[in-house]
VOGU-3710 file (C-alpha; in Angstrom, 3 decimals, decimal comma):
1> merfkkislf> 57,240/3,630/30,832  56,424/0,051/29,912  53,245/0,201/31,993  52,236/3,482/30,250  52,609/1,847/26,868  50,422/-1,109/27,955  47,755/1,245/29,215  47,851/3,293/25,984  47,525/0,189/23,805  44,605/-1,028/25,953
11> lagfsillag> 42,797/2,369/25,569  43,447/2,368/21,836  42,124/-1,105/21,387  39,049/-0,379/23,518  38,310/2,783/21,426  38,462/0,787/18,186  36,156/-1,882/19,551  33,754/0,793/20,758  33,768/2,544/17,454  33,030/-0,774/15,702
21> cmnlkqpvnk> 30,040/-1,503/17,963  28,659/2,043/17,305  29,028/1,583/13,527  26,881/-1,634/13,728  24,024/0,300/15,217  24,561/3,533/13,317  24,837/2,997/9,647  26,872/5,520/7,711  23,919/6,195/5,313  20,595/6,416/7,067
31> idyytlesap> 17,659/4,955/5,235  14,472/7,138/5,111  11,132/5,262/5,191  7,890/6,586/3,700  4,243/5,549/3,898  0,798/6,633/2,701  -1,114/9,302/4,581  -4,577/10,570/3,750  -7,915/11,227/5,354  -10,656/8,681/4,634
41> pkisglkpls> -12,944/9,790/1,688  -16,273/11,312/2,793  -19,109/9,539/1,062  -22,587/10,750/1,842  -26,162/10,215/0,639  -26,003/6,418/0,463  -28,037/4,018/2,668  -25,829/1,475/4,462  -26,015/-2,218/3,389  -26,267/-5,092/5,734
51> hviklegfta> -23,300/-7,039/4,195  -20,023/-8,312/5,695  -17,003/-8,104/3,344  -13,738/-9,837/3,830  -10,801/-7,942/2,341  -7,972/-10,307/1,248  -4,438/-8,870/1,360  -3,533/-7,324/-1,971  -0,573/-8,869/-3,843  1,865/-6,794/-5,924
61> sptyntrrii> 3,113/-7,521/-9,512  6,737/-8,776/-9,613  8,189/-5,336/-10,631  6,727/-3,590/-7,560  6,811/-6,465/-5,003  9,417/-4,707/-2,987  9,811/-2,104/-0,196  12,232/-0,230/-2,417  10,815/2,979/-4,115  10,781/2,286/-7,746
71> yrdrsfkrds> 11,101/4,983/-10,393  10,940/5,237/-14,171  13,016/7,765/-16,049  12,859/6,246/-19,475  10,866/3,639/-21,369  11,265/-0,035/-20,425  13,588/0,930/-17,516  12,841/0,716/-13,760  15,212/1,596/-11,004  15,049/2,129/-7,311
81> yvycrwranp> 16,384/4,495/-4,615  19,096/3,068/-2,382  18,449/5,071/0,854  14,688/5,750/0,469  12,070/2,971/0,956  8,488/2,323/1,629  7,679/1,329/5,305  5,886/-1,765/3,926  5,298/-3,666/0,671  2,932/-1,799/-1,664
91> galvthilnr> 0,323/-4,612/-1,303  0,278/-4,197/2,439  0,088/-0,370/2,223  -2,815/-0,468/-0,150  -4,753/-3,150/1,784  -4,439/-1,166/5,025  -5,674/2,094/3,489  -8,660/0,376/1,669  -9,615/-1,477/4,794  -9,641/1,784/6,828
101> dirhshlfka> -11,543/3,708/4,186  -14,288/1,018/3,749  -14,643/0,883/7,571  -14,954/4,659/7,801  -17,541/4,838/4,972  -20,066/3,097/7,286  -21,674/1,693/4,104  -21,405/-1,962/5,100  -22,128/-3,936/8,356  -18,462/-4,873/8,707
111> iltsdsrfas> -15,201/-5,126/6,821  -13,039/-8,083/7,911  -9,316/-8,835/7,420  -8,156/-12,017/5,675  -7,184/-13,676/9,056  -10,581/-12,966/10,699  -12,341/-16,037/12,207  -15,778/-14,583/11,328  -17,712/-15,547/8,195  -18,334/-13,043/5,412
121> symlegtvde> -20,940/-12,784/2,672  -18,471/-11,310/0,082  -14,827/-11,231/-0,519  -12,748/-8,523/-2,140  -9,333/-9,310/-3,459  -6,861/-7,531/-5,751  -3,360/-6,715/-6,983  -1,116/-3,740/-7,157  -0,288/-3,581/-10,878  1,651/-0,307/-10,781
131> ffewdmeetw> 3,297/1,651/-7,903  6,068/3,892/-9,015  7,431/7,355/-9,453  7,517/8,603/-13,111  10,370/11,049/-13,627  9,794/13,344/-16,603  11,733/16,396/-17,662  9,091/18,924/-16,537  7,493/17,088/-13,547  7,394/13,855/-11,558
141> kavlslsitl> 4,202/11,853/-11,110  3,028/9,021/-8,776  1,542/6,215/-10,721  -0,859/3,763/-9,044  -2,857/0,973/-10,629  -5,023/-1,527/-8,860  -7,116/-4,466/-10,107  -9,865/-5,896/-7,901  -12,396/-8,746/-7,901  -15,479/-8,984/-5,891
151> ldenkinage> -16,669/-12,474/-5,060  -19,985/-13,876/-3,654  -18,868/-16,275/-0,952  -22,151/-18,129/-1,065  -21,674/-19,347/-4,618  -19,600/-22,317/-5,777  -19,632/-21,899/-9,586  -16,910/-19,434/-10,658  -19,306/-17,785/-13,185  -21,693/-17,003/-10,443
161> kilfqktyre> -19,138/-16,366/-7,754  -17,496/-13,426/-9,539  -19,664/-10,381/-9,277  -17,342/-7,897/-10,958  -13,719/-7,276/-11,898  -12,134/-3,913/-12,638  -8,891/-2,052/-12,935  -8,324/1,464/-11,554  -5,480/3,800/-12,488  -4,452/7,258/-11,182
171> eapckrknpr> -1,498/9,545/-11,997  -0,942/12,348/-9,402  1,722/15,063/-9,980  4,431/15,515/-7,360  4,717/19,023/-5,913  8,528/18,580/-5,714  11,116/16,230/-7,129  11,836/14,082/-4,096  10,582/10,935/-2,369  8,518/12,875/0,213
181> alaeamsram> 6,552/14,551/-2,555  6,122/11,135/-4,210  4,635/9,700/-0,996  2,230/12,648/-0,795  1,165/12,251/-4,417  0,834/8,458/-4,161  -1,420/9,102/-1,071  -3,739/11,336/-3,190  -3,872/8,708/-5,943  -4,726/5,993/-3,389
191> seiseqiikd> -7,459/8,194/-1,911  -9,067/8,687/-5,294  -8,993/5,028/-6,236  -10,230/3,995/-2,838  -13,312/6,162/-3,027  -14,039/4,765/-6,543  -13,670/1,116/-5,265  -15,976/1,726/-2,287  -18,685/3,255/-4,511  -18,417/0,488/-7,158
201> vyyclkdhdq> -18,547/-2,259/-4,523  -21,541/-0,532/-2,910  -23,571/-0,230/-6,073  -22,668/-3,750/-7,236  -23,923/-5,259/-3,973  -27,037/-3,085/-3,990  -27,940/-4,236/-7,515  -27,095/-7,817/-6,635  -29,629/-7,622/-3,706  -32,357/-6,546/-6,138
211> ykpg> -31,818/-9,581/-8,387  -31,608/-12,214/-5,550  -34,420/-14,779/-5,798  -37,234/-14,604/-3,306
//
């Protein structure tokens, strides 16, 4: 009998230990991760330029410098989901999509990342000013705002180095009221802004070439 009690206690203790180990690997509340997904914009009718552009990693404003999904349901208030997050920081998500879209446009000789060892003629940098879900009574919207600066790497003087600076903002309605619909709407907003940025950079560099001395 005494032996049976010892075996029972051992099995009970082992079961508790095993359950504890399983809980460490399997959280009670699973976190869902979301990212941006969209096809590169199709831009036609433009002659490619022989310029190499380096794309610096975008930073994010303090309010949105997080992987948490931020939402707004009233003025001056920002909150976040607990179990729904972005796969990466908004700055990294935006940088990745923009890099891919510029590369697929075939309008420039090359697009380099910030850690590339190759030299570039121009540099594009920016910030994510807004990246949130706007919850209104009738509908939800994805709000995305980016500010960019295009710089001439061959110039030293700041006045000559900065070619142009611009802010882009898009609001895309969510088809449903959930984080997945937000990710889809944010992807559409990013696609619209990405196409605008590519065209603006292209025309800026094309005009810049025309006014170069010699």
